[in-house]
C-alpha positions in Angstrom: 117.5 169.6 107.7 119.8 172.5 108.0 123.4 171.8 109.1 124.9 173.4 112.1 126.7 175.9 110.1 123.5 177.3 108.7 122.2 177.6 112.2 125.3 179.5 113.2 124.9 181.9 110.2 121.2 182.5 111.0 122.0 183.2 114.6 124.5 185.8 113.5 121.7 187.3 111.5 119.6 187.7 114.5 117.6 184.4 114.6 117.6 183.2 118.3 115.6 180.0 117.3 118.7 178.9 115.4 120.7 179.4 118.5 118.2 177.2 120.3 118.9 174.4 117.7 122.7 174.8 118.5 121.9 174.7 122.3 120.0 171.3 121.8 123.0 169.8 120.1 125.8 171.3 122.0 124.6 171.7 125.7 125.3 168.2 126.9 128.8 167.8 125.3 129.8 171.2 126.6 128.5 170.4 130.1 130.6 167.1 130.0 133.7 169.1 129.1 132.9 171.7 131.8 132.5 168.8 134.4 136.0 167.7 133.5 137.4 171.0 134.6 135.0 171.9 137.5 134.3 168.5 138.9 130.8 169.8 139.7 127.9 169.1 137.4 125.8 172.0 138.6 128.5 174.6 138.1 129.3 173.0 134.8 125.7 173.4 133.7 125.7 177.0 135.0 128.7 177.9 133.0 127.3 176.4 129.7 123.8 177.9 130.2 125.5 181.3 130.8 127.2 181.0 127.5 124.0 180.5 125.6 122.2 183.3 127.5 125.0 185.5 126.7 124.9 184.7 123.1 121.1 185.1 122.9 121.2 188.5 124.6 123.8 189.9 122.1 122.2 192.3 119.6 122.6 191.1 115.9 125.2 193.8 115.0 127.5 192.8 117.9 127.0 189.2 117.0 128.4 189.9 113.6 131.2 192.2 114.7 132.3 189.7 117.4 131.6 186.2 116.0 131.4 186.5 112.2 135.1 185.5 111.7 134.6 182.3 113.8 133.4 179.7 111.3 134.4 176.8 113.7 131.9 177.5 116.4 132.1 174.1 117.9 135.8 174.9 118.8 134.7 178.4 119.8 132.1 177.0 122.3 134.6 174.7 123.7 137.2 177.3 124.1 134.8 179.7 125.9 133.5 177.0 128.3 137.1 175.8 129.1 138.3 179.4 129.7 135.4 180.1 132.0 136.0 176.9 133.9 139.8 177.8 134.3 138.9 181.4 135.5 136.5 179.9 138.0 139.1 177.3 139.2 141.7 180.1 139.7 139.3 182.3 141.6 138.3 179.5 143.9 142.0 178.7 144.5 142.6 182.3 145.4 139.5 182.2 147.7 137.7 184.9 145.8 133.9 185.1 145.8 133.1 183.9 142.3 130.6 185.3 139.8 131.2 184.1 136.3 130.4 186.8 133.7 130.6 186.5 129.9 
């Protein structure tokens, strides 16, 4: 079985199936972290799912340009989810209509 680092490298090369493997292993832990910040399981799932949709839709060249330098994708995923949760929290506090984009 491949390790997570190989899945990340394959994803960067354009293999969305490898991203699917990362989704399977990372979705629930990321949702739990997002729930910590949002206090809402549905919003947390939307944020995490949005991250993976965004990653899947990136063309391979943009994947390499943007993410190749990040070898610790576990931390990268956590940082992105945390930041999206904090932006959402700030927007709600300011009474803005919120649409979370990646």
